C-alpha positions as CSV (number, residue, x, y, z in Angstrom):
1,M,0.0,0.0,0.0
2,P,1.5,3.4,-0.9
3,V,2.4,5.8,1.9
4,T,-0.1,8.7,2.1
5,E,1.7,12.0,2.0
6,G,0.3,15.2,3.3
7,P,1.9,18.6,2.9
8,F,5.6,18.8,3.7
9,V,7.3,21.4,5.8
10,I,11.0,22.1,6.4
11,G,12.7,22.5,9.8
12,V,16.2,24.0,9.9
13,D,18.8,23.9,12.7
14,T,21.7,26.3,12.2
15,S,24.0,25.3,15.0
16,T,27.6,26.2,15.9
17,Q,29.2,23.7,13.6
18,S,26.6,22.9,10.9
19,T,23.2,23.6,9.3
20,K,20.7,20.8,9.1
21,A,17.5,20.6,7.2
22,L,14.6,18.1,7.6
23,V,11.7,17.7,5.2
24,V,8.8,16.4,7.4
25,D,5.4,15.1,6.5
26,V,2.8,17.2,8.4
27,P,0.2,14.5,9.1
28,T,2.6,11.8,10.4
29,G,5.9,13.6,11.4
30,R,7.8,11.2,9.1
31,V,11.2,12.7,8.0
32,V,11.1,12.2,4.2
33,A,14.5,13.8,3.5
34,D,17.4,15.5,5.3
35,G,20.6,17.3,4.5
36,R,23.5,18.7,6.4
37,A,26.5,21.1,5.6
38,P,29.3,22.1,7.9
39,H,30.4,25.5,9.2
40,T,33.9,26.6,10.3
41,V,34.5,28.4,13.6
42,S,37.7,30.4,14.2
43,S,39.9,29.0,16.9
44,G,41.9,32.2,17.6
45,A,41.3,34.8,20.3
46,G,37.5,34.3,20.1
47,R,34.9,32.1,18.5
48,E,33.6,33.7,15.2
49,S,31.9,32.6,12.0
50,D,31.1,34.3,8.8
51,P,27.3,34.4,8.6
52,R,27.4,34.0,4.8
53,Q,28.6,30.4,5.2
54,W,25.4,29.7,7.2
55,W,23.4,30.7,4.1
56,R,25.6,28.6,1.8
57,A,25.2,25.7,4.2
58,L,21.5,26.1,4.3
59,C,21.3,26.1,0.5
60,E,23.5,23.0,0.4
61,A,21.5,21.1,3.1
62,L,18.3,21.9,1.1
63,R,19.8,20.7,-2.1
64,Q,20.7,17.4,-0.4
65,C,17.0,17.0,0.4
66,G,16.3,16.7,-3.4
67,A,12.9,17.2,-4.9
68,D,11.2,16.9,-1.6
69,A,12.5,20.3,-0.6
70,G,10.7,21.8,-3.6
71,R,7.4,20.4,-2.4
72,A,7.5,22.2,1.0
73,A,4.5,24.3,2.0
74,A,6.2,26.1,4.9
75,L,9.6,26.5,6.6
76,S,11.1,27.6,9.9
77,V,14.6,28.1,11.3
78,G,15.9,27.3,14.7
79,G,19.4,28.5,15.5
80,Q,22.2,28.9,18.0
81,Q,21.4,31.6,20.6
82,H,23.2,34.8,21.6
83,G,25.4,35.2,18.5
84,L,26.0,38.8,17.4
85,V,25.5,39.3,13.7
86,T,26.2,42.9,12.4
87,L,25.1,43.9,8.9
88,D,25.8,46.9,6.8
89,A,23.2,48.9,4.8
90,H,23.3,46.3,2.0
91,G,22.7,43.4,4.4
92,E,26.3,42.2,4.2
93,P,28.2,41.2,7.4
94,V,30.3,44.0,8.8
95,R,32.6,41.4,10.4
96,P,32.3,37.7,11.4
97,A,29.6,36.9,13.9
98,L,30.6,36.7,17.5
99,L,29.3,33.3,18.7
100,W,27.7,32.4,22.0
101,N,30.9,30.7,23.2
102,D,33.1,33.7,22.5
103,L,34.0,34.8,26.0
104,R,36.0,38.0,25.2
105,S,33.2,40.1,26.6
106,A,33.6,38.9,30.2
107,P,34.9,42.2,31.4
108,Q,32.0,44.0,29.7
109,A,29.6,41.6,31.4
110,R,31.1,42.4,34.8
111,R,30.8,46.1,34.2
112,L,27.2,45.9,33.0
113,T,26.1,43.8,35.9
114,G,28.1,45.9,38.3
115,G,26.3,49.1,37.1
116,P,23.2,50.8,38.5
117,G,20.8,48.3,40.1
118,G,23.4,45.5,39.9
119,A,22.3,41.9,39.1
120,E,18.8,42.5,40.5
121,F,18.2,45.1,37.8
122,W,19.0,42.7,35.0
123,A,17.1,39.8,36.5
124,G,14.0,41.9,37.1
125,R,14.1,43.6,33.6
126,T,15.2,40.7,31.4
127,G,14.8,37.6,33.5
128,S,18.6,36.9,33.3
129,V,21.9,38.3,34.5
130,P,24.0,38.5,31.4
131,T,27.3,36.7,31.2
132,A,29.9,36.8,28.4
133,S,27.6,34.5,26.3
134,F,24.8,37.1,26.0
135,T,24.5,39.3,22.9
136,V,24.3,42.6,25.0
137,T,27.8,42.0,26.3
138,K,29.1,41.2,22.8
139,W,27.8,44.5,21.5
140,A,29.4,46.3,24.4
141,W,32.7,44.6,23.5
142,L,32.4,45.5,19.9
143,A,31.6,49.1,20.6
144,E,34.7,49.3,22.9
145,H,37.2,47.3,20.8
146,E,36.0,47.8,17.2
147,P,34.2,51.1,17.2
148,D,34.5,51.5,13.4
149,A,32.6,48.2,13.0
150,A,30.0,49.3,15.5
151,R,29.5,52.6,13.6
152,A,29.2,50.7,10.2
153,T,26.5,48.5,11.6
154,E,23.0,49.2,10.2
155,A,21.3,46.0,11.5
156,V,21.9,43.7,14.5
157,R,20.6,40.2,14.2
158,L,20.8,36.8,15.8
159,P,21.9,33.7,13.8
160,H,18.4,32.4,13.1
161,D,17.2,36.0,12.3
162,Y,20.0,36.3,9.7
163,L,18.8,33.2,7.8
164,T,15.1,34.1,8.1
165,E,15.9,37.5,6.6
166,R,17.9,36.0,3.8
167,L,14.9,33.8,3.0
168,T,12.2,36.5,3.3
169,G,13.9,39.9,3.0
170,R,12.4,41.0,6.3
171,G,14.2,41.6,9.6
172,T,12.3,39.6,12.3
173,T,12.9,37.7,15.4
174,D,10.9,35.9,18.1
175,R,10.4,36.1,21.8
176,G,12.4,32.9,22.5
177,D,15.6,34.0,20.8
178,A,15.2,37.7,21.8
179,S,15.0,36.7,25.4
180,G,18.7,35.6,25.2
181,T,20.0,38.9,24.0
182,G,20.0,40.8,27.4
183,W,18.0,43.7,25.9
184,W,14.5,42.1,25.7
185,A,12.2,43.2,28.6
186,A,10.5,40.1,29.9
187,A,7.6,41.9,31.6
188,T,6.5,43.9,28.5
189,E,8.0,41.6,25.8
190,T,9.5,44.6,24.0
191,Y,13.1,45.9,23.6
192,D,14.3,47.6,26.8
193,E,15.4,51.1,25.8
194,E,17.2,51.8,29.0
195,I,19.4,48.8,28.5
196,L,20.0,49.7,24.9
197,G,20.9,53.2,26.0
198,R,23.5,51.8,28.5
199,V,25.3,50.0,25.6
200,G,24.7,52.7,23.0
201,L,22.6,50.5,20.6
202,D,19.9,52.2,18.5
203,P,16.7,50.2,18.7
204,A,16.1,50.9,15.0
205,L,18.9,48.5,14.3
206,L,17.0,45.6,15.8
207,P,14.5,43.2,14.1
208,R,10.8,43.3,14.4
209,L,9.4,41.0,17.1
210,V,7.1,38.4,15.6
211,R,4.4,36.9,17.9
212,P,4.0,33.1,18.3
213,G,2.1,31.7,15.4
214,E,2.6,34.8,13.2
215,V,4.1,34.5,9.7
216,A,7.5,36.2,9.5
217,G,7.4,36.5,5.7
218,T,7.5,34.4,2.6
219,V,10.3,32.8,0.7
220,R,11.9,35.0,-2.0
221,A,13.0,33.2,-5.2
222,H,16.8,32.7,-5.2
223,P,18.9,30.8,-7.8
224,D,20.7,28.9,-5.0
225,L,17.6,28.0,-3.1
226,P,15.7,24.9,-4.1
227,L,12.4,26.1,-2.6
228,P,9.2,27.4,-4.1
229,G,8.9,31.1,-3.8
230,G,6.0,32.5,-1.8
231,I,5.8,29.8,0.9
232,P,5.3,31.1,4.5
233,V,8.2,31.2,6.9
234,A,7.5,31.0,10.6
235,S,9.1,33.2,13.2
236,G,11.8,30.6,14.0
237,T,13.4,30.6,17.5
238,G,16.6,29.8,19.4
239,D,17.9,26.3,19.6
240,N,16.7,25.4,23.1
241,A,13.2,26.8,22.6
242,A,13.1,24.9,19.3
243,A,14.1,21.6,21.0
244,A,11.4,22.2,23.6
245,L,8.9,22.4,20.8
246,G,10.5,19.4,19.1
247,L,9.8,17.4,22.3
248,G,6.3,18.7,22.7
249,L,7.4,19.6,26.2
250,R,4.8,20.1,28.9
251,P,5.5,22.4,32.0
252,G,7.6,20.9,34.7
253,T,9.3,18.1,32.7
254,P,13.1,18.4,33.2
255,V,15.4,18.2,30.2
256,M,19.2,17.8,30.0
257,S,20.8,18.4,26.6
258,L,24.3,17.0,26.1
259,G,25.9,18.7,23.1
260,T,29.0,20.9,22.6
261,S,27.5,22.8,25.5
262,G,25.3,21.3,28.1
263,T,21.9,22.7,29.0
264,V,19.2,22.0,31.5
265,Y,15.7,23.5,31.3
266,A,12.0,23.1,31.8
267,V,8.9,24.8,30.5
268,S,7.2,27.0,33.2
269,S,4.1,29.1,33.3
270,R,5.9,31.5,35.8
271,R,8.3,34.2,34.6
272,P,11.7,33.4,36.1
273,A,14.2,36.0,37.5
274,D,17.3,34.6,39.2
275,P,19.6,37.4,40.5
276,T,22.4,34.9,41.1
277,G,22.7,34.5,37.3
278,T,22.6,30.7,37.5
279,V,19.3,30.4,35.7
280,A,18.6,32.4,32.5
281,G,15.0,33.5,32.4
282,F,14.4,32.7,28.8
283,A,11.0,32.8,27.0
284,D,9.8,29.8,25.1
285,A,8.5,30.0,21.5
286,R,4.8,29.6,22.5
287,G,4.0,32.1,25.2
288,D,5.4,30.3,28.3
289,W,8.8,30.5,29.8
290,L,12.0,28.4,29.6
291,P,14.2,28.8,32.6
292,L,17.5,27.4,31.6
293,A,21.1,26.9,32.7
294,C,24.0,26.3,30.3
295,T,27.5,25.0,30.8
296,L,30.1,25.6,28.0
297,N,32.0,22.4,28.6
298,C,30.1,19.2,27.8
299,T,30.7,16.6,25.1
300,L,33.4,18.5,23.4
301,A,35.4,18.8,26.6
302,V,35.0,15.2,27.6
303,D,36.0,14.1,24.1
304,R,39.1,16.3,24.3
305,V,40.0,14.6,27.6
306,A,39.5,11.2,25.9
307,A,41.8,12.3,23.0
308,L,44.5,13.5,25.3
309,L,44.4,10.1,27.1
310,G,44.3,8.2,23.8
311,L,41.0,6.5,24.7
312,D,37.7,5.8,23.1
313,R,35.1,8.0,24.7
314,E,33.4,4.9,26.2
315,A,36.6,3.5,27.8
316,V,35.7,4.6,31.3
317,E,36.5,3.0,34.7
318,P,35.1,3.9,38.1
319,A,36.7,7.2,39.0
320,G,37.6,6.4,42.6
321,D,38.8,9.6,44.4
322,V,39.8,11.5,41.2
323,T,38.1,14.8,40.5
324,L,38.3,16.6,37.2
325,L,36.6,19.9,36.5
326,P,36.7,20.0,32.6
327,Y,36.5,23.8,32.2
328,L,38.6,23.8,29.0
329,D,36.9,26.8,27.5
330,G,36.2,28.9,30.6
331,E,32.7,28.3,32.1
332,R,29.3,29.9,32.1
333,T,27.7,27.8,35.0
334,P,29.4,28.4,37.3
335,N,30.3,31.8,35.9
336,L,34.1,31.5,35.5
337,P,34.8,32.8,32.0
338,G,38.6,32.7,32.5
339,A,38.7,29.2,34.0
340,S,40.9,26.4,33.0
341,G,40.4,22.7,33.9
342,L,41.4,21.3,37.2
343,L,42.5,17.8,38.2
344,L,42.8,16.7,41.8
345,G,43.4,13.3,43.5
346,L,45.9,11.9,41.1
347,R,47.9,8.8,42.4
348,H,50.4,6.3,41.0
349,D,47.6,3.7,40.5
350,T,45.2,6.1,38.8
351,T,44.2,4.8,35.4
352,A,43.4,6.7,32.2
353,G,39.9,5.2,32.3
354,Q,39.4,6.7,35.8
355,L,40.5,10.1,34.6
356,L,38.0,9.9,31.7
357,Q,35.1,9.0,34.0
358,A,36.1,11.9,36.3
359,A,35.6,14.2,33.3
360,Y,32.1,12.8,32.7
361,D,31.4,13.3,36.4
362,G,32.6,16.9,36.5
363,A,30.4,17.8,33.5
364,V,27.3,16.1,34.7
365,H,27.7,17.5,38.3
366,A,27.7,21.0,36.9
367,L,24.4,20.3,35.0
368,L,22.7,18.7,37.9
369,T,23.6,21.5,40.2
370,A,22.1,23.9,37.8
371,L,19.0,21.8,37.3
372,E,18.1,22.2,41.0
373,R,17.8,25.9,40.4
374,V,15.9,25.5,37.2
375,L,13.0,23.5,38.5
376,D,10.2,24.9,40.6
377,E,10.3,24.0,44.3
378,D,7.2,21.8,44.0
379,A,8.7,19.8,41.1
380,D,8.9,16.0,41.5
381,P,12.5,15.0,42.2
382,T,11.8,11.4,41.1
383,A,10.3,12.4,37.7
384,P,12.1,11.0,34.6
385,L,14.8,13.3,33.2
386,L,14.6,13.7,29.4
387,L,18.1,13.2,28.0
388,I,18.7,14.6,24.5
389,G,21.6,15.8,22.3
390,G,24.5,13.9,20.8
391,G,25.8,12.8,24.2
392,A,22.5,11.0,25.0
393,R,23.5,8.4,22.5
394,G,26.6,7.5,24.5
395,A,26.5,4.7,27.1
396,A,29.0,6.4,29.4
397,W,26.9,9.6,29.4
398,R,23.7,7.7,30.2
399,R,25.3,5.8,33.0
400,T,26.8,8.9,34.5
401,V,23.6,10.8,34.4
402,R,21.6,8.0,36.0
403,R,24.2,7.5,38.7
404,L,24.6,11.1,39.7
405,S,20.9,12.2,39.3
406,G,19.2,9.2,40.9
407,R,16.3,9.7,38.4
408,P,14.9,7.5,35.7
409,V,16.3,8.7,32.4
410,H,14.0,9.0,29.3
411,V,15.9,9.0,26.0
412,P,13.8,10.0,23.0
413,R,14.6,8.1,19.8
414,A,14.1,11.1,17.6
415,G,17.3,12.9,16.6
416,E,17.6,16.5,15.4
417,L,15.1,17.9,17.9
418,V,15.9,21.5,17.1
419,A,15.1,20.9,13.4
420,L,11.9,18.9,14.3
421,G,10.8,21.8,16.6
422,A,11.3,24.2,13.7
423,A,9.3,21.8,11.5
424,A,6.5,21.7,14.1
425,Q,6.5,25.5,14.1
426,A,6.2,25.5,10.3
427,A,3.4,22.9,10.4
428,A,1.5,24.9,12.9
429,L,1.2,27.7,10.3
430,L,-0.6,25.3,8.0
431,T,-2.8,23.5,10.6
432,G,-3.5,26.2,13.2
433,E,-2.3,23.9,16.0
434,D,-0.1,24.6,18.9
435,P,3.4,23.6,17.6
436,A,4.1,21.6,20.8
437,A,0.9,19.7,20.2
438,V,2.0,19.0,16.7
439,A,5.2,17.4,18.0
440,R,3.3,15.3,20.6
441,R,1.1,14.1,17.7
442,W,4.2,13.1,15.8
443,G,5.5,11.2,18.9
444,T,8.9,12.8,18.9
445,A,9.6,12.0,22.6
446,R,9.0,8.3,22.3
447,G,11.9,6.3,23.6
448,P,13.1,4.0,26.4
449,V,12.9,5.0,30.0
450,L,15.9,3.7,32.0
451,D,15.3,2.8,35.6
452,A,16.6,5.0,38.4
453,V,19.7,3.8,40.3
454,A,21.0,4.9,43.7
455,R,22.3,8.4,43.7
456,D,26.1,8.6,44.1
457,E,26.1,11.2,46.9
458,E,29.8,10.6,47.7
459,T,30.9,11.7,44.2
460,L,28.6,14.7,44.2
461,D,29.8,15.9,47.6
462,R,33.4,15.4,46.6
463,I,33.1,17.5,43.4
464,S,31.1,20.2,45.3
465,G,33.8,20.4,47.9
466,V,36.6,20.7,45.4
467,L,34.7,23.4,43.5
468,S,34.0,25.5,46.5
469,H,37.6,25.6,47.5
470,A,39.1,25.8,44.0
471,A,37.0,28.6,42.5
472,P,39.7,31.3,43.0
473,L,42.3,29.0,41.4
474,L,40.1,28.3,38.4
475,E,39.6,31.9,37.5
476,R,42.9,32.6,35.8
477,G,43.8,34.3,32.6
478,V,40.8,36.6,32.5
479,P,41.3,39.1,29.7
480,A,41.7,42.7,30.9
481,G,40.0,44.4,28.0
């Protein structure tokens, strides 16, 4: 019997290292085609990418989808958060984009949060206390260090905004991604002109805020774009908000995402405001909130430790008394942007496998500590933890999360949840549904639930003790600019 096909939609994930595109059947959620193309990221003083390569990667990923891309009826883009894209009057990049994991703006972050009102001002106005990852600190860095580039800037965009604008010709953004800039006012859901004044950014340079469910524009014909002109483009959103859509997430369900960075979050009906800065008070893409904490050092850091030791990433042994804090790229949670890694408890009989397991433990400890702050006080501590991202496929990651969380761990089978969330957002334009309900109808969260095991309190306490005593030693090499 032939497979019945309804309208197709395209969901895009433009991440730090690649752009992925999925063509999805709206009635069933079946992925009928997919494509992927890589990006390059500078490895010098900061982390930068030329936004034009994101466009080329999008076009290539869509070409890989073949004729199915040309049958799409709607499209949406999810993308890496916080990146600063500066465009000139012709829509061309003034300079490479400053990415979320570029930490050169740590001094600007300290100055901004140390200004009038302190951290409480920022948490109350934006829901978050900005760190070096936030766009507002990157603009402050650019204005201070590259004033000519700042003066030449005629438009400021986020990564997903840039691709949406290339597709439609309209400068738009959404509440989910805008909430990660540091200049979006959470209470009024508008740009905060006082904050923009503090960093000298003209609000006219910012994109129009598109409401959930609103069409951002329509696709313009382009010779490199294998899409039909005129199809609607949804607002798009940031990667974590898109993944929440892709899971069909309901309020209160805890999520841990193991990727280049690690994140923990949950949908909430209450607007968060954490003056400690541990939890970012982000908005989701639907109208609720997405309190979230992010660590910079997750799978990439653990894989680097494995490479240094000459081990496969699964070649772990019980860590014993070894503690490894894998802060290889500074850290965001805890907020130690100049940190380096720390190893403690090394002995003659320590094995390479124990060192590798200690790296896993250090990364997961940071995420679980943050998760305690993300969840509401009345959240069920025994509820299954949704584990997603590339690391969720790894046996060592799964075992470590189970052992240190003491929770059941639910691992959805669906991959590319950011792109699926964007596809659900596009499908909702056609069907009028809630995009999270679309994803639940598609069954994107189906997958095994691994039983809870006894929580390893000894390891958790040891890492916490090391961190509390070693924080001053970790914060070395902070740039003075």
